[in-house]
N, C-alpha and C positions, 0 to 999 in steps of 0.2 A: 460882405459886411453884415448882411441880414443873418447869415448863418452863424457868424461869430457872435453877434448880439443875442441870437437865440440860445446858443450854447452857454453864454455868460449868464443869461437870465435863468436857464435851467440849473446852472451850478449854484447860483445864489438861492434859488428856491429850495434846492436839495440841502444846502448848508443851513438855511433857516429852519427847515423841517427837522433835521437831525439835532440842531441846537434846541429846538422846542421839545423834542423828545427827552433830551438830557435834563432840561428844566423840569418837565413834568414828572419823569420817573424819580428824580432826586427828591421831590416833594412827597411823592407817594411812599418812597422808602423812609423818609423822616416820619411820616404819619404812621407807618407800620411800626417803626421803632418806638414811637411814643405810646401807641396803643398796647403793644406787647410789654413795654416796660412798666406800665401803670395797671391797666385793667387786667392784662394777661398775668402779670406777676401776682396781683391780688387773688386771681382765680386759682392759681396753682400752689399757693402757699400751704394750704391744708394738706393736699396729697404729698407734697414734698416733705413736709414736717413728719409724715408717718413713715418715711423711708428709713431703712436701717442706717444709711449714711446721708442725712439731709444736706450736708455740705456739698457732696458730690452731685446731689440732685439740683441744687441751686446753680452750681457751675454749669451743669448740663443745660439748664433752662436759659442761662445767659448766652450760652453757645448757640442755642436755637434762635434766640432773639436777634443776635448779631448776624447770623447766617441768613435769616429770613429777610432782614433789611437789605443786605447785600444782594440777595436773590431778586427782591422787588426792583431794585435799581438796575440790576443786570438784565431785567426783562427788555430793556431798550435794545440790547444787542440781539436778543432773539427776534425782536420786531424787525430790526434791520435785515437779518438773515431771511426772515419770511418774505419781506418786501423785495429782496434781491433774488428770490427763488432759490435759496441755498438751504432749503429744509432738509434735503437728503443728507448733506454732510453734517448738519447739526444733529440730526437723529442718529447718525453713525457714531458720532462722538458721545452722545448721550448713552447709547448702548454700551460702548466700550467702558465709559466711566461708571455706568451702573453695575456692570459685571465686576469691575475692580473694587467698587464700593462694597458689594455683597461679599466678595472673597475676603476683603480686609475685615469685615464685621465677623465673619465666621472664624477667622484666625483669632480675632480679639476675644470671642466667646470661648474658644478652645483654651486660650492662654489665661482666661479669667480676668479679662479687662474690665468687666463690670459695666454698669450703666453709663458712667462718664466716658469710658473708652468707646462704647458703641455710638453714643451721641456725638462725640468728638469726630469720629470717623465719618459718620453720615453727614454732619454739617460741613466738614472739610470738603466732602465730595460736592456739596452744593456750591461752595466758594470756587472750587476748581472748575466746575462746569461754567460758572459765570466768567471766569478768566479765559477759558477756552473759547466761549462765545464772543468775548471781547476781541480776542485775537482774530477769530474768523471774520468778524464784522469789519475790523480794521483792514484785513487783507482784501475783503470783498469790496469795501467802500471806504477808502482812505479818508474821505471827508467826514467820517463819523466823529473825529476828534477836533476838526477845524470848523468852527462856527462863528458867525457874527452875532454878538450878544444882542444888539438892538433888533435885528431882524428876527432872531430867535424868540425874543419876548413877545413881539407882536404876533408871531405865528402861534406861540404857545397859548395865547389868550383865545385864539380861534379853535385850537385843537383840544383845549382843556375839558369842555363839557363832554365830548365824545370819549376822551381818555378816561375821565372819571367814571362814566357809565361802564366802560369796558373793565376798569379796575374793580368796580363793585361786583360786576358779574363774575369775574374770574376769582375774586377773593371769597365770594360766597361758597364756591365749590370746595374751598379749602377750609374756611372758617367754620362751616356747619359741622362737618365730621370732627374737626379738632375741638370745637366747642362741646360737642356731645361727649368726646373722650374726657375732657376736663370735668364735665358734669358727672360722668360715671365715676371718675377718680375721687370726686368729692363726696358722692352719695353712697358709694359701695366700699366695703372694707378692702384693704389691699389684697388680701388672700382671694377675694372673689372677683376683683376687677378684671383680671386677665380672662377668666372664663366667660364673663359677661361680654367682653369685647369680641372674643372669638365667636360667641353665639350670634 
């Protein structure tokens, strides 16, 4: 009986933790969506307006915004795989999808797909990776989609400070180079921006 009680307690704790992760990552994704849709959009307006086809540039930007929000939310599946020690299979799929993404972008360039085509392919690859991680996480840990709302919320309140610190740390590694790229795009003429980025 003690063994059964222990297993039930472990199951409930796992369910609450997974539910808390869903609660936390959903709010981080919404925050990323709001920031990119407001401050991010304001920052890229000038460089996009200087493009030969501004309309395609704006569509490409919104594709990036959408895929980034999905990616932030999808980080919860990566966290599940790391916690379950399934990093190897996750990295294997990342490599396969990365090679497929690169090949598709090369084909797009050869066929003259332009900026919108390249961005659409790269952001589709982001969404596909999240979908694959979701499937891997569900196969590894079926409880990832079955959570008690009440227990999840109480656990989320405990985990939120640590999750927020981790999110700030990981986002700074992305936002600093991206912010620098946007600054260069605003400060340097289009004809010189590429050479500056390469340098």
